[in-house]
C-alpha positions as YAML, in Angstrom:
chain: A
units: angstrom
residues:
- id: 1
  name: MET
  ca: [261.18, -62.81, 161.39]
- id: 2
  name: PRO
  ca: [259.19, -61.69, 164.53]
- id: 3
  name: ILE
  ca: [260.85, -61.00, 168.08]
- id: 4
  name: TYR
  ca: [259.92, -63.60, 170.71]
- id: 5
  name: GLU
  ca: [260.13, -63.32, 174.47]
- id: 6
  name: PHE
  ca: [261.33, -66.11, 176.16]
- id: 7
  name: ASP
  ca: [262.21, -67.48, 180.22]
- id: 8
  name: CYS
  ca: [265.17, -69.83, 180.29]
- id: 9
  name: THR
  ca: [263.80, -72.45, 183.22]
- id: 10
  name: ASP
  ca: [267.36, -73.58, 183.64]
- id: 11
  name: CYS
  ca: [268.68, -70.02, 184.77]
- id: 12
  name: GLY
  ca: [265.95, -67.91, 184.67]
- id: 13
  name: GLU
  ca: [267.10, -65.72, 182.30]
- id: 14
  name: GLU
  ca: [264.30, -63.40, 180.32]
- id: 15
  name: PHE
  ca: [265.35, -62.66, 177.10]
- id: 16
  name: GLU
  ca: [264.18, -61.87, 173.24]
- id: 17
  name: LYS
  ca: [265.44, -63.57, 169.87]
- id: 18
  name: LEU
  ca: [264.58, -63.12, 166.88]
- id: 19
  name: VAL
  ca: [263.32, -66.14, 165.67]
- id: 20
  name: ARG
  ca: [261.62, -68.24, 162.56]
- id: 21
  name: MET
  ca: [258.12, -70.08, 163.32]
- id: 22
  name: SER
  ca: [259.70, -73.10, 162.30]
- id: 23
  name: ALA
  ca: [262.95, -72.55, 164.34]
- id: 24
  name: ILE
  ca: [261.24, -71.88, 167.62]
- id: 25
  name: ASP
  ca: [262.04, -75.42, 169.28]
- id: 26
  name: ASP
  ca: [265.64, -74.69, 168.88]
- id: 27
  name: VAL
  ca: [265.93, -71.69, 170.75]
- id: 28
  name: THR
  ca: [268.98, -71.76, 173.67]
- id: 29
  name: CYS
  ca: [269.47, -69.37, 176.69]
- id: 30
  name: PRO
  ca: [271.91, -66.75, 175.65]
- id: 31
  name: ASN
  ca: [273.09, -66.50, 179.19]
- id: 32
  name: CYS
  ca: [274.16, -70.65, 180.13]
- id: 33
  name: GLY
  ca: [272.99, -72.18, 176.67]
- id: 34
  name: GLY
  ca: [269.77, -74.36, 178.26]
- id: 35
  name: LYS
  ca: [266.99, -75.41, 175.62]
- id: 36
  name: GLN
  ca: [264.77, -75.62, 178.15]
- id: 37
  name: VAL
  ca: [262.90, -72.07, 177.31]
- id: 38
  name: LYS
  ca: [259.46, -71.06, 177.27]
- id: 39
  name: LYS
  ca: [257.86, -68.61, 174.87]
- id: 40
  name: LYS
  ca: [256.32, -65.67, 176.69]
- id: 41
  name: LEU
  ca: [253.15, -64.17, 175.62]
- id: 42
  name: SER
  ca: [254.17, -60.24, 174.43]
- id: 43
  name: ILE
  ca: [252.75, -57.69, 175.61]
- id: 44
  name: PHE
  ca: [252.40, -56.45, 172.36]
- id: 45
  name: ALA
  ca: [250.09, -59.47, 170.95]
- id: 46
  name: SER
  ca: [248.05, -59.07, 174.11]
- id: 47
  name: SER
  ca: [247.44, -55.98, 174.10]
- id: 48
  name: SER
  ca: [246.49, -55.52, 170.00]
- id: 49
  name: GLY
  ca: [243.05, -55.39, 170.79]
- id: 50
  name: SER
  ca: [242.55, -52.87, 172.84]
- id: 51
  name: SER
  ca: [244.53, -50.96, 170.89]
- id: 52
  name: SER
  ca: [242.85, -51.08, 167.84]
- id: 53
  name: SER
  ca: [239.85, -50.56, 169.33]
- id: 54
  name: SER
  ca: [241.10, -47.13, 170.82]
- id: 55
  name: ALA
  ca: [242.83, -46.48, 167.28]
- id: 56
  name: SER
  ca: [239.61, -46.57, 165.52]
- id: 57
  name: SER
  ca: [237.60, -44.59, 168.36]
- id: 58
  name: SER
  ca: [239.90, -41.61, 167.94]
- id: 59
  name: ALA
  ca: [239.82, -41.74, 164.35]
- id: 60
  name: SER
  ca: [236.07, -41.45, 164.64]
- id: 61
  name: SER
  ca: [236.56, -38.41, 166.37]
- id: 62
  name: ALA
  ca: [238.59, -36.37, 164.26]
- id: 63
  name: SER
  ca: [237.76, -34.36, 161.60]
- id: 64
  name: CYS
  ca: [239.23, -33.17, 159.02]
- id: 65
  name: SER
  ca: [238.31, -29.40, 157.95]
- id: 66
  name: THR
  ca: [239.49, -28.47, 154.33]
- id: 67
  name: GLY
  ca: [238.06, -24.76, 154.91]
- id: 68
  name: GLY
  ca: [235.56, -25.65, 151.85]
- id: 69
  name: GLY
  ca: [235.26, -23.08, 149.65]
...
């Protein structure tokens, strides 16, 4: 189950919750119990494109020296 970040529109609380995709509409705020919550775009999801490009560039620049004998 993925962890999602939410904002409560009733009280303004920001929170994270482990939730299944099928139950995402049933999330309630742990602070006020409100059901008016919005799923936020997580930082991990929004930066995944840049991290994969930097990982591939660092992997291509790394060399493995076995001493070749």
